[in-house]
C-alpha positions as CSV (number, residue, x, y, z in Angstrom):
1,M,-23.8,15.0,-25.4
2,S,-21.8,17.8,-27.0
3,R,-18.9,18.0,-24.5
4,R,-15.5,17.1,-25.8
5,V,-14.2,13.8,-24.4
6,A,-10.5,12.7,-24.1
7,L,-9.4,9.2,-23.2
8,I,-6.0,8.9,-21.5
9,L,-3.8,5.9,-20.4
10,T,-0.3,5.1,-19.5
11,V,1.8,2.2,-20.8
12,L,5.1,0.5,-20.1
13,N,6.2,-2.6,-22.1
14,E,2.6,-3.5,-23.1
15,I,3.3,-4.8,-26.6
16,Q,1.1,-7.9,-26.0
17,T,-1.9,-5.9,-24.8
18,I,-1.9,-2.5,-26.4
19,G,-3.2,-3.7,-29.8
20,P,-6.3,-5.4,-28.4
21,L,-7.0,-2.5,-26.2
22,L,-6.9,0.0,-29.1
23,D,-9.0,-2.3,-31.2
24,S,-11.6,-2.4,-28.5
25,L,-11.5,1.3,-28.2
26,A,-11.9,1.7,-32.0
27,A,-15.0,-0.6,-31.8
28,Q,-16.8,1.6,-29.3
29,T,-20.3,2.8,-30.0
30,R,-19.1,6.2,-28.9
31,R,-15.5,7.0,-29.7
32,P,-13.5,9.6,-27.8
33,D,-12.6,12.9,-29.4
34,E,-9.0,12.6,-28.3
35,V,-6.8,9.7,-27.3
36,V,-3.5,10.4,-25.5
37,V,-1.2,7.6,-24.5
38,V,1.9,8.3,-22.4
39,D,4.7,5.7,-22.6
40,G,6.9,5.5,-19.5
41,G,10.0,4.2,-21.4
42,S,9.0,0.9,-23.1
43,T,11.7,-1.2,-24.5
44,D,9.6,-4.1,-26.0
45,G,8.3,-2.3,-29.1
46,T,5.3,-0.6,-27.5
47,W,6.5,2.9,-28.3
48,E,7.2,2.0,-31.9
49,F,3.7,0.4,-32.2
50,L,2.1,3.6,-30.9
51,Q,4.1,5.7,-33.4
52,E,3.1,3.5,-36.3
53,Y,-0.6,3.1,-35.3
54,K,-2.9,3.6,-38.3
55,G,-6.2,2.8,-36.8
56,P,-9.4,5.0,-36.8
57,L,-8.6,6.8,-33.6
58,P,-7.4,10.4,-32.9
59,L,-4.3,8.9,-31.2
60,R,-1.4,11.0,-29.8
61,A,1.5,9.2,-28.2
62,L,3.9,10.9,-25.8
63,R,7.1,9.5,-24.2
64,Y,8.3,10.3,-20.7
65,P,10.9,7.6,-19.7
66,G,10.8,7.0,-15.9
67,A,7.4,8.6,-15.3
68,N,5.2,6.8,-12.8
69,I,1.5,6.2,-13.4
70,S,0.4,9.4,-11.8
71,Q,2.9,11.5,-13.7
72,G,1.9,9.8,-16.9
73,R,-1.8,10.4,-16.4
74,N,-1.2,14.0,-15.5
75,K,1.0,14.5,-18.5
76,A,-1.7,12.9,-20.7
77,I,-4.5,15.1,-19.3
78,Q,-2.3,18.2,-19.7
79,A,-2.0,17.4,-23.4
80,T,-5.7,17.3,-24.0
81,Q,-8.3,20.0,-24.6
82,A,-11.4,18.1,-23.5
83,E,-13.9,19.0,-20.8
84,I,-14.4,15.3,-19.8
85,I,-11.4,13.0,-19.1
86,V,-11.9,9.3,-19.3
87,S,-9.2,6.9,-18.0
88,T,-8.4,3.3,-18.6
89,D,-5.3,1.1,-18.3
90,A,-3.2,-1.1,-20.5
91,G,-4.0,-4.8,-20.1
92,V,-7.8,-4.4,-20.3
93,R,-10.4,-5.0,-23.0
94,L,-13.3,-2.6,-23.3
95,A,-16.9,-3.7,-23.8
96,P,-18.3,-2.1,-27.0
97,T,-20.6,0.2,-25.1
98,W,-18.2,1.1,-22.3
99,L,-17.6,4.7,-23.2
100,E,-21.2,5.4,-24.1
101,R,-22.4,4.1,-20.7
102,L,-19.6,5.8,-18.8
103,L,-20.7,9.1,-20.2
104,A,-24.5,8.5,-19.9
105,P,-24.9,10.1,-16.4
106,W,-23.9,13.5,-17.9
107,S,-26.9,13.4,-20.2
108,E,-29.2,13.6,-17.2
109,D,-27.2,15.2,-14.4
110,T,-23.9,17.0,-13.7
111,P,-21.9,14.7,-11.5
112,P,-18.2,15.6,-10.9
113,A,-17.1,12.1,-11.9
114,V,-18.5,8.7,-12.9
115,A,-17.4,5.3,-11.6
116,G,-17.4,2.5,-14.1
117,F,-16.6,-1.1,-13.3
118,F,-14.4,-3.9,-14.4
119,L,-14.9,-7.7,-14.6
120,P,-12.3,-10.5,-14.6
121,D,-11.2,-11.9,-17.9
122,P,-9.4,-15.1,-16.7
123,Q,-7.7,-17.3,-19.2
124,T,-6.5,-20.2,-17.0
125,P,-7.9,-22.0,-13.9
126,F,-5.4,-20.2,-11.7
127,E,-6.5,-16.9,-13.0
128,L,-10.2,-17.8,-12.4
129,A,-9.3,-18.7,-8.8
130,L,-7.4,-15.4,-8.4
131,A,-10.4,-13.5,-9.8
132,A,-12.8,-15.2,-7.4
133,T,-10.4,-14.5,-4.5
134,T,-9.6,-10.8,-5.2
135,L,-12.1,-9.1,-7.4
136,P,-15.6,-8.0,-6.3
137,L,-18.7,-8.6,-8.3
138,P,-21.1,-5.8,-9.1
139,E,-23.7,-7.0,-6.6
140,E,-21.2,-6.6,-3.8
141,I,-20.7,-2.9,-4.5
142,A,-22.1,-0.2,-2.3
143,P,-22.2,2.7,-4.8
144,E,-22.0,5.5,-2.2
145,R,-18.7,4.1,-0.9
146,F,-17.2,2.6,-4.1
147,L,-13.8,4.1,-5.2
148,P,-13.4,3.3,-8.9
149,S,-10.2,1.9,-10.3
150,S,-8.7,4.2,-13.0
151,R,-9.2,1.3,-15.4
152,S,-12.8,2.6,-15.7
153,V,-13.5,6.1,-14.6
154,A,-14.4,9.5,-16.0
155,F,-14.3,13.0,-14.5
156,L,-14.6,16.6,-15.4
157,R,-11.3,18.4,-16.2
158,E,-12.1,21.1,-13.6
159,V,-12.4,18.4,-10.9
160,W,-9.0,17.0,-11.8
161,E,-7.6,20.6,-11.5
162,R,-9.4,21.2,-8.2
163,V,-8.0,18.1,-6.5
164,G,-4.5,18.7,-7.7
165,G,-4.3,15.9,-10.3
166,Y,-3.1,12.4,-9.6
167,P,-0.6,12.3,-6.7
168,E,2.8,12.1,-8.4
169,W,4.6,11.2,-5.1
170,L,2.7,7.8,-5.1
171,D,3.8,4.9,-7.2
172,Y,0.9,2.7,-6.1
173,S,-2.6,3.3,-4.7
174,E,-2.6,6.6,-6.6
175,D,-6.1,6.2,-7.9
176,V,-7.5,5.6,-4.3
177,V,-6.0,8.9,-3.1
178,F,-7.3,10.6,-6.2
179,D,-10.8,9.2,-5.7
180,L,-10.9,10.1,-2.1
181,R,-10.0,13.7,-2.9
182,V,-12.5,13.9,-5.7
183,R,-15.3,12.7,-3.4
184,A,-14.3,15.0,-0.5
185,L,-13.7,18.2,-2.6
186,A,-16.2,17.8,-5.5
187,G,-18.9,15.3,-4.4
188,P,-19.9,11.7,-5.0
189,F,-19.2,9.6,-8.1
190,A,-22.2,8.7,-10.2
191,W,-22.4,4.9,-10.6
192,A,-22.3,3.3,-14.0
193,P,-22.1,-0.5,-13.4
194,D,-22.7,-1.3,-17.1
195,A,-19.6,0.7,-18.1
196,V,-17.4,-2.4,-18.1
197,V,-13.8,-3.2,-18.9
198,Y,-12.4,-6.7,-18.8
199,F,-9.2,-7.2,-16.8
200,R,-7.0,-10.3,-16.9
201,P,-5.8,-11.3,-13.4
202,R,-2.1,-12.0,-12.8
203,S,-1.0,-15.3,-14.3
204,S,1.4,-16.6,-11.6
205,L,1.7,-16.8,-7.8
206,G,4.8,-14.7,-7.9
207,A,3.2,-11.9,-10.0
208,F,0.2,-11.9,-7.6
209,F,2.5,-11.6,-4.6
210,R,4.4,-8.6,-6.1
211,Q,1.1,-6.9,-7.1
212,Y,-0.3,-7.1,-3.6
213,R,3.0,-6.2,-1.9
214,N,3.1,-3.1,-4.1
215,Y,-0.5,-2.2,-3.3
216,A,0.2,-2.5,0.4
217,F,3.4,-0.4,0.0
218,G,1.3,2.3,-1.5
219,D,-1.2,2.0,1.3
220,G,1.6,2.6,3.8
221,Q,3.0,5.6,1.7
222,A,-0.5,7.2,1.7
223,D,-1.6,6.2,5.2
224,L,-4.6,4.2,3.9
225,W,-6.7,1.6,5.6
226,R,-4.9,1.6,9.0
227,M,-7.5,-0.6,10.7
228,R,-7.7,-3.1,7.9
229,H,-3.9,-3.6,8.0
230,A,-3.8,-3.7,11.8
231,L,-6.5,-6.3,11.9
232,R,-4.5,-8.5,9.5
233,Y,-1.5,-8.4,11.8
234,L,-3.7,-9.1,14.8
235,I,-5.2,-12.2,13.2
236,Y,-2.0,-13.7,12.0
237,G,0.1,-12.6,14.9
238,I,-2.1,-13.3,17.9
239,F,-5.5,-15.0,17.1
240,L,-4.2,-17.7,14.7
241,P,-1.3,-18.8,16.9
242,A,-3.6,-18.8,20.0
243,L,-6.1,-21.0,18.3
244,L,-3.4,-23.4,16.9
245,Y,-2.0,-23.6,20.5
246,L,-5.4,-24.5,21.9
247,G,-6.0,-27.1,19.2
248,G,-2.5,-28.5,19.8
249,T,-3.2,-28.9,23.5
250,G,-6.4,-30.9,22.9
251,H,-9.0,-28.1,23.3
252,V,-11.9,-28.8,21.0
253,M,-12.9,-25.2,21.1
254,G,-9.6,-24.2,19.4
255,W,-10.3,-26.5,16.4
256,M,-13.9,-25.4,16.2
257,L,-13.0,-21.8,16.1
258,L,-10.3,-22.6,13.5
259,L,-12.8,-24.3,11.3
260,I,-15.3,-21.5,11.6
261,G,-12.6,-18.9,10.8
262,A,-11.4,-20.9,7.8
263,G,-15.0,-21.1,6.5
264,L,-15.4,-17.4,6.8
265,Y,-12.0,-16.9,5.2
266,V,-13.0,-18.7,1.9
267,R,-16.8,-18.3,1.9
268,R,-17.0,-15.2,-0.3
269,P,-14.4,-16.3,-2.9
270,W,-16.2,-19.7,-3.3
271,W,-19.5,-17.8,-3.7
272,R,-17.9,-15.6,-6.4
273,L,-16.5,-18.7,-8.2
274,G,-20.1,-20.1,-8.5
275,R,-21.2,-16.8,-10.1
276,L,-18.2,-16.6,-12.4
277,A,-18.2,-20.2,-13.7
278,P,-21.6,-21.8,-12.9
279,D,-21.2,-24.6,-15.4
280,L,-17.6,-25.6,-14.4
281,P,-17.3,-29.5,-14.0
282,F,-17.0,-30.6,-10.4
283,P,-13.3,-31.9,-10.6
284,E,-12.2,-28.6,-12.1
285,R,-14.3,-26.6,-9.6
286,L,-12.7,-28.6,-6.7
287,R,-9.2,-27.9,-8.0
288,I,-9.9,-24.2,-8.2
289,F,-11.6,-24.2,-4.8
290,L,-8.4,-25.6,-3.3
291,W,-6.4,-22.6,-4.8
292,V,-8.5,-20.1,-2.8
293,P,-7.1,-20.6,0.8
294,L,-3.5,-20.5,-0.6
295,L,-4.2,-17.3,-2.5
296,R,-5.8,-15.7,0.5
297,V,-2.8,-16.4,2.6
298,V,-0.3,-15.3,-0.1
299,G,-2.2,-12.1,-0.5
300,D,-2.2,-11.4,3.2
301,V,1.5,-12.2,3.6
302,A,2.3,-9.9,0.6
303,K,0.3,-7.1,2.2
304,M,2.0,-7.6,5.6
305,W,5.3,-7.5,3.8
306,G,4.6,-4.4,1.8
307,Y,2.7,-2.2,4.3
308,P,5.5,-1.6,6.9
309,R,7.9,-0.7,4.0
310,G,5.4,1.9,2.9
311,L,5.1,3.3,6.4
312,L,8.9,3.5,6.7
313,W,9.0,5.4,3.4
314,R,6.3,7.8,4.7
315,W,8.2,8.4,7.9
316,R,11.4,9.2,6.0
317,H,9.4,11.7,3.8
318,R,7.3,13.1,6.7
319,R,8.5,16.7,6.0
320,D,7.2,16.6,2.4
321,P,3.9,18.5,2.5
322,A,2.6,16.5,-0.5
323,I,2.2,13.3,1.6
324,H,-0.2,15.0,4.0
325,W,-2.9,14.9,1.4
326,R,-5.8,14.9,3.8
327,R,-5.0,18.3,5.4
328,D,-7.1,20.4,3.0
329,L,-10.1,18.1,2.9
330,P,-13.3,19.4,4.6
331,R,-14.2,16.1,6.2
332,P,-12.8,12.6,7.0
333,V,-12.7,10.3,3.9
334,G,-13.1,6.6,3.5
335,G,-14.5,4.1,1.1
336,T,-14.2,0.7,-0.6
337,S,-11.4,0.3,-3.1
338,G,-12.6,-1.0,-6.4
339,G,-9.4,-2.8,-7.3
340,R,-9.0,-5.3,-4.5
341,V,-10.8,-7.0,-1.7
342,I,-8.3,-8.8,0.3
Protein backbone atom coordinates (compact mmCIF):
# COMPACT_ATOMS: atom_id res chain seq x y z
CA MET A 1 0.00 0.00 0.00
CA SER A 2 1.48 3.32 -1.11
CA ARG A 3 -0.58 5.63 1.05
CA ARG A 4 1.30 7.58 3.68
CA VAL A 5 0.48 6.49 7.25
CA ALA A 6 0.82 8.53 10.46
CA LEU A 7 0.54 7.16 13.98
CA ILE A 8 -0.66 9.55 16.68
CA LEU A 9 -1.00 9.27 20.45
CA THR A 10 -1.28 11.46 23.53
CA VAL A 11 0.63 11.05 26.79
CA LEU A 12 0.54 12.47 30.29
CA ASN A 13 3.01 11.20 32.91
CA GLU A 14 3.68 7.89 31.14
CA ILE A 15 7.38 7.49 31.88
CA GLN A 16 6.84 3.85 32.91
CA THR A 17 5.00 2.87 29.72
CA ILE A 18 6.16 5.12 26.88
CA GLY A 19 9.45 3.26 26.33
CA PRO A 20 7.88 -0.21 25.93
CA LEU A 21 5.21 1.27 23.66
CA LEU A 22 7.75 2.89 21.34
CA ASP A 23 9.86 -0.29 21.37
CA SER A 24 6.84 -2.31 20.24
CA LEU A 25 6.13 0.29 17.56
CA ALA A 26 9.71 0.11 16.30
CA ALA A 27 9.37 -3.69 16.09
CA GLN A 28 6.36 -3.55 13.76
CA THR A 29 6.45 -5.52 10.53
CA ARG A 30 5.16 -2.32 8.88
CA ARG A 31 6.29 0.92 10.50
CA PRO A 32 4.37 4.20 10.15
CA ASP A 33 5.74 6.97 7.95
CA GLU A 34 5.15 9.55 10.69
CA VAL A 35 4.81 9.32 14.48
CA VAL A 36 3.44 12.32 16.37
CA VAL A 37 3.16 12.25 20.16
CA VAL A 38 1.39 15.06 22.02
CA ASP A 39 2.35 15.52 25.66
CA GLY A 40 -0.34 17.14 27.81
CA GLY A 41 2.11 18.57 30.35
CA SER A 42 3.96 15.62 31.90
CA THR A 43 6.04 16.25 35.02
CA ASP A 44 7.55 12.77 35.50
CA GLY A 45 10.18 12.83 32.73
CA THR A 46 7.96 11.69 29.86
CA TRP A 47 8.52 14.88 27.88
CA GLU A 48 12.28 14.71 28.34
CA PHE A 49 12.27 11.05 27.26
CA LEU A 50 10.42 11.94 24.05
CA GLN A 51 12.82 14.78 23.27
CA GLU A 52 15.83 12.51 23.74
CA TYR A 53 14.40 9.47 21.94
CA LYS A 54 16.96 7.99 19.53
CA GLY A 55 15.09 4.96 18.24
CA PRO A 56 14.38 4.03 14.60
CA LEU A 57 11.10 5.90 14.35
CA PRO A 58 10.23 9.19 12.58
CA LEU A 59 9.12 10.60 15.93
CA ARG A 60 7.94 14.16 16.45
CA ALA A 61 6.96 15.26 19.98
CA LEU A 62 4.71 18.24 20.68
CA ARG A 63 3.81 19.74 24.05
CA TYR A 64 0.42 21.27 24.93
CA PRO A 65 0.08 21.54 28.72
CA GLY A 66 -3.51 21.16 29.86
CA ALA A 67 -4.78 19.65 26.60
CA ASN A 68 -7.34 16.89 27.04
CA ILE A 69 -7.16 13.67 25.00
CA SER A 70 -9.35 14.96 22.16
CA GLN A 71 -7.39 18.20 21.87
CA GLY A 72 -4.14 16.25 21.91
CA ARG A 73 -5.26 13.87 19.18
CA ASN A 74 -6.51 16.68 16.98
CA LYS A 75 -3.26 18.60 17.45
CA ALA A 76 -1.28 15.49 16.54
CA ILE A 77 -3.33 14.85 13.40
CA GLN A 78 -3.00 18.48 12.33
CA ALA A 79 0.78 18.09 12.57
CA THR A 80 0.84 15.17 10.10
CA GLN A 81 0.70 15.01 6.31
CA ALA A 82 -0.52 11.43 5.98
CA GLU A 83 -3.66 10.23 4.24
CA ILE A 84 -4.26 7.47 6.80
CA ILE A 85 -4.25 8.20 10.53
CA VAL A 86 -3.65 5.43 13.04
CA SER A 87 -4.33 5.95 16.74
CA THR A 88 -3.15 4.14 19.84
CA ASP A 89 -2.72 5.08 23.51
CA ALA A 90 -0.01 5.12 26.12
CA GLY A 91 -0.07 2.12 28.42
CA VAL A 92 -0.41 -0.48 25.66
CA ARG A 93 1.93 -2.92 23.98
CA LEU A 94 1.53 -3.51 20.23
CA ALA A 95 1.59 -6.96 18.68
CA PRO A 96 4.36 -7.06 16.02
CA THR A 97 1.87 -7.31 13.13
CA TRP A 98 -0.61 -4.80 14.59
CA LEU A 99 -0.13 -1.99 12.08
CA GLU A 100 0.22 -4.31 9.08
CA ARG A 101 -3.11 -5.98 9.90
CA LEU A 102 -4.84 -2.73 10.76
CA LEU A 103 -3.97 -1.39 7.31
CA ALA A 104 -4.80 -4.61 5.44
CA PRO A 105 -8.45 -3.76 4.62
CA TRP A 106 -7.28 -0.84 2.46
CA SER A 107 -5.41 -3.21 0.17
CA GLU A 108 -8.70 -4.82 -0.87
CA ASP A 109 -11.36 -2.14 -0.29
CA THR A 110 -11.85 1.54 0.55
CA PRO A 111 -13.39 1.63 4.04
CA PRO A 112 -13.59 5.00 5.81
CA ALA A 113 -12.05 3.49 8.94
CA VAL A 114 -10.78 0.22 10.39
CA ALA A 115 -11.51 -1.14 13.86
CA GLY A 116 -8.69 -3.03 15.50
CA PHE A 117 -8.96 -4.78 18.83
CA PHE A 118 -7.20 -5.03 22.16
CA LEU A 119 -6.66 -7.84 24.62
CA PRO A 120 -5.95 -7.69 28.34
CA ASP A 121 -2.38 -7.91 29.56
CA PRO A 122 -2.89 -8.62 33.29
CA GLN A 123 0.11 -8.80 35.60
CA THR A 124 -1.62 -9.77 38.88
CA PRO A 125 -4.62 -11.93 39.93
CA PHE A 126 -6.61 -8.74 40.60
CA GLU A 127 -5.91 -7.47 37.09
CA LEU A 128 -6.92 -10.84 35.64
CA ALA A 129 -10.22 -10.67 37.53
CA LEU A 130 -10.76 -7.11 36.32
CA ALA A 131 -10.00 -8.09 32.72
CA ALA A 132 -12.53 -10.92 32.87
CA THR A 133 -15.12 -8.60 34.39
CA THR A 134 -14.79 -5.59 32.10
CA LEU A 135 -13.17 -6.43 28.78
CA PRO A 136 -14.88 -8.32 25.93
CA LEU A 137 -13.21 -11.11 24.01
CA PRO A 138 -13.14 -11.14 20.19
CA GLU A 139 -15.82 -13.83 19.91
CA GLU A 140 -18.25 -11.58 21.79
CA ILE A 141 -18.00 -8.81 19.20
CA ALA A 142 -20.68 -8.06 16.63
CA PRO A 143 -18.52 -6.27 14.01
CA GLU A 144 -21.40 -4.26 12.54
CA ARG A 145 -22.08 -2.63 15.93
CA PHE A 146 -18.58 -2.51 17.39
CA LEU A 147 -17.19 0.94 18.26
CA PRO A 148 -13.40 0.63 18.49
CA SER A 149 -11.33 2.10 21.25
CA SER A 150 -8.81 4.67 20.02
CA ARG A 151 -6.17 2.31 21.40
CA SER A 152 -6.49 0.44 18.11
CA VAL A 153 -8.15 2.26 15.21
CA ALA A 154 -7.29 3.74 11.83
CA PHE A 155 -9.21 6.17 9.62
CA LEU A 156 -8.81 8.30 6.53
CA ARG A 157 -7.75 11.87 7.15
CA GLU A 158 -10.70 13.11 5.08
CA VAL A 159 -13.06 11.20 7.40
CA TRP A 160 -11.53 12.89 10.46
CA GLU A 161 -12.14 16.23 8.75
CA ARG A 162 -15.71 15.33 7.75
CA VAL A 163 -16.77 14.42 11.29
CA GLY A 164 -15.15 17.51 12.82
CA GLY A 165 -12.29 15.70 14.55
CA TYR A 166 -12.37 14.36 18.07
CA PRO A 167 -14.87 16.25 20.30
CA GLU A 168 -12.70 18.64 22.30
CA TRP A 169 -15.52 19.49 24.72
CA LEU A 170 -15.39 15.92 26.05
CA ASP A 171 -12.79 14.70 28.53
CA TYR A 172 -14.06 11.10 28.55
CA SER A 173 -16.00 8.88 26.10
CA GLU A 174 -14.55 11.01 23.30
CA ASP A 175 -13.72 8.02 21.11
CA VAL A 176 -17.32 6.74 21.37
CA VAL A 177 -18.72 10.02 20.02
CA PHE A 178 -16.03 10.11 17.33
CA ASP A 179 -16.83 6.52 16.28
CA LEU A 180 -20.57 7.16 16.15
CA ARG A 181 -20.07 10.21 13.95
CA VAL A 182 -17.70 8.31 11.65
CA ARG A 183 -20.19 5.50 11.20
CA ALA A 184 -23.15 7.84 10.64
CA LEU A 185 -21.41 10.28 8.27
CA ALA A 186 -18.87 8.09 6.45
CA GLY A 187 -20.00 4.48 6.73
CA PRO A 188 -19.17 1.33 8.71
CA PHE A 189 -15.78 0.40 10.11
CA ALA A 190 -13.94 -2.50 8.53
CA TRP A 191 -13.18 -5.14 11.17
CA ALA A 192 -9.59 -6.24 11.78
CA PRO A 193 -9.71 -8.49 14.87
CA ASP A 194 -6.10 -9.60 14.40
CA ALA A 195 -4.84 -6.01 14.72
CA VAL A 196 -4.25 -6.41 18.44
CA VAL A 197 -2.77 -4.23 21.15
CA TYR A 198 -2.30 -5.47 24.71
CA PHE A 199 -3.74 -3.30 27.46
CA ARG A 200 -3.01 -3.63 31.17
CA PRO A 201 -6.13 -3.26 33.37
CA ARG A 202 -6.11 -0.96 36.38
CA SER A 203 -4.07 -2.34 39.27
CA SER A 204 -6.25 -1.32 42.24
CA LEU A 205 -9.89 -1.07 43.23
CA GLY A 206 -9.61 2.70 43.67
CA ALA A 207 -8.11 3.20 40.22
CA PHE A 208 -10.85 1.05 38.70
CA PHE A 209 -13.57 3.04 40.49
CA ARG A 210 -12.14 6.34 39.21
CA GLN A 211 -11.86 4.96 35.67
CA TYR A 212 -15.50 3.89 35.50
CA ARG A 213 -16.75 6.99 37.29
CA ASN A 214 -15.01 9.05 34.62
CA TYR A 215 -16.41 6.89 31.82
CA ALA A 216 -19.92 7.44 33.16
CA PHE A 217 -19.30 11.17 33.58
CA GLY A 218 -18.43 11.29 29.88
CA ASP A 219 -21.56 9.29 29.07
CA GLY A 220 -23.63 11.92 30.85
CA GLN A 221 -21.81 14.77 29.14
CA ALA A 222 -22.42 13.26 25.71
CA ASP A 223 -25.90 11.85 26.43
CA LEU A 224 -24.81 8.27 25.74
CA TRP A 225 -26.47 4.97 26.66
CA ARG A 226 -29.56 6.40 28.40
CA MET A 227 -31.37 3.07 28.67
CA ARG A 228 -28.31 1.23 29.93
CA HIS A 229 -27.82 3.72 32.75
CA ALA A 230 -31.55 3.88 33.54
CA LEU A 231 -31.68 0.09 33.83
CA ARG A 232 -28.81 0.13 36.31
CA TYR A 233 -30.65 2.59 38.60
CA LEU A 234 -33.81 0.51 38.24
CA ILE A 235 -32.07 -2.71 39.27
CA TYR A 236 -30.23 -1.26 42.25
CA GLY A 237 -32.96 1.15 43.30
CA ILE A 238 -36.09 -1.00 42.95
CA PHE A 239 -35.61 -4.63 41.92
CA LEU A 240 -32.76 -5.52 44.30
CA PRO A 241 -34.37 -3.92 47.40
CA ALA A 242 -37.68 -5.60 46.54
CA LEU A 243 -36.07 -9.03 46.26
CA LEU A 244 -34.12 -8.51 49.49
CA TYR A 245 -37.35 -7.53 51.22
CA LEU A 246 -39.12 -10.64 49.92
CA GLY A 247 -36.25 -12.84 51.02
CA GLY A 248 -36.14 -11.19 54.42
CA THR A 249 -39.83 -11.85 54.97
CA GLY A 250 -39.45 -15.56 54.25
CA HIS A 251 -40.60 -15.69 50.63
CA VAL A 252 -38.66 -18.45 48.87
CA MET A 253 -39.31 -16.81 45.51
CA GLY A 254 -37.31 -13.75 46.58
CA TRP A 255 -34.21 -15.83 47.31
CA MET A 256 -34.63 -17.87 44.14
CA LEU A 257 -34.79 -14.74 42.00
CA LEU A 258 -31.79 -13.31 43.83
CA LEU A 259 -29.75 -16.44 43.11
CA ILE A 260 -30.78 -16.45 39.46
CA GLY A 261 -29.92 -12.76 39.14
CA ALA A 262 -26.55 -13.25 40.85
CA GLY A 263 -25.74 -16.12 38.49
CA LEU A 264 -26.55 -14.01 35.45
CA TYR A 265 -24.53 -11.15 36.96
CA VAL A 266 -21.29 -13.13 37.08
CA ARG A 267 -21.82 -15.73 34.35
CA ARG A 268 -20.06 -13.89 31.52
CA PRO A 269 -16.98 -12.79 33.55
CA TRP A 270 -16.50 -16.33 34.84
CA TRP A 271 -16.73 -17.63 31.27
CA ARG A 272 -14.12 -15.09 30.14
CA LEU A 273 -11.82 -16.11 32.97
CA GLY A 274 -11.89 -19.67 31.70
CA ARG A 275 -10.82 -18.42 28.28
CA LEU A 276 -8.14 -16.05 29.57
CA ALA A 277 -6.51 -18.48 32.01
CA PRO A 278 -7.58 -22.05 31.19
CA ASP A 279 -4.69 -23.65 33.10
CA LEU A 280 -5.07 -21.66 36.31
CA PRO A 281 -4.89 -23.89 39.44
CA PHE A 282 -8.25 -24.30 41.17
CA PRO A 283 -7.40 -22.38 44.41
CA GLU A 284 -6.19 -19.39 42.38
CA ARG A 285 -9.17 -19.62 40.05
CA LEU A 286 -11.55 -19.64 43.03
CA ARG A 287 -9.88 -16.60 44.54
CA ILE A 288 -10.24 -14.70 41.26
CA PHE A 289 -13.84 -15.89 40.89
CA LEU A 290 -14.62 -14.28 44.23
CA TRP A 291 -13.30 -10.93 43.01
CA VAL A 292 -15.83 -10.80 40.18
CA PRO A 293 -19.05 -9.96 42.12
CA LEU A 294 -17.26 -7.20 44.03
CA LEU A 295 -15.82 -5.74 40.83
CA ARG A 296 -19.22 -5.76 39.16
CA VAL A 297 -20.79 -3.92 42.09
CA VAL A 298 -17.93 -1.40 42.31
CA GLY A 299 -18.15 -0.74 38.56
CA ASP A 300 -21.91 -0.22 38.76
CA VAL A 301 -21.65 2.09 41.77
CA ALA A 302 -18.90 4.09 40.04
CA LYS A 303 -21.13 4.55 36.99
CA MET A 304 -24.15 5.50 39.07
CA TRP A 305 -21.95 8.08 40.81
CA GLY A 306 -20.44 9.55 37.65
CA TYR A 307 -23.41 9.59 35.27
CA PRO A 308 -25.61 12.18 37.05
CA ARG A 309 -22.60 14.47 37.43
CA GLY A 310 -22.15 14.27 33.67
CA LEU A 311 -25.84 15.03 33.12
CA LEU A 312 -25.56 18.05 35.40
CA TRP A 313 -22.56 19.27 33.39
CA ARG A 314 -24.55 18.80 30.19
CA TRP A 315 -27.50 20.78 31.55
CA ARG A 316 -25.20 23.64 32.61
CA HIS A 317 -23.68 23.70 29.10
CA ARG A 318 -26.96 23.14 27.23
CA ARG A 319 -26.58 26.34 25.21
CA ASP A 320 -23.24 25.20 23.77
CA PRO A 321 -24.02 23.92 20.24
CA ALA A 322 -21.03 21.54 20.34
CA ILE A 323 -22.69 19.22 22.86
CA HIS A 324 -25.62 18.60 20.48
CA TRP A 325 -23.40 16.43 18.32
CA ARG A 326 -26.24 14.31 16.90
CA ARG A 327 -28.06 17.18 15.17
CA ASP A 328 -26.23 16.92 11.84
CA LEU A 329 -26.33 13.12 11.66
CA PRO A 330 -28.55 11.61 8.96
CA ARG A 331 -29.90 8.79 11.15
CA PRO A 332 -30.01 7.59 14.76
CA VAL A 333 -26.75 6.14 15.99
CA GLY A 334 -25.94 3.37 18.40
CA GLY A 335 -23.43 0.62 18.95
CA THR A 336 -21.36 -1.39 21.37
CA SER A 337 -18.44 0.38 22.98
CA GLY A 338 -15.22 -1.57 22.61
CA GLY A 339 -13.61 -0.28 25.80
CA ARG A 340 -15.98 -1.52 28.50
CA VAL A 341 -18.79 -3.94 29.03
CA ILE A 342 -20.26 -3.17 32.48
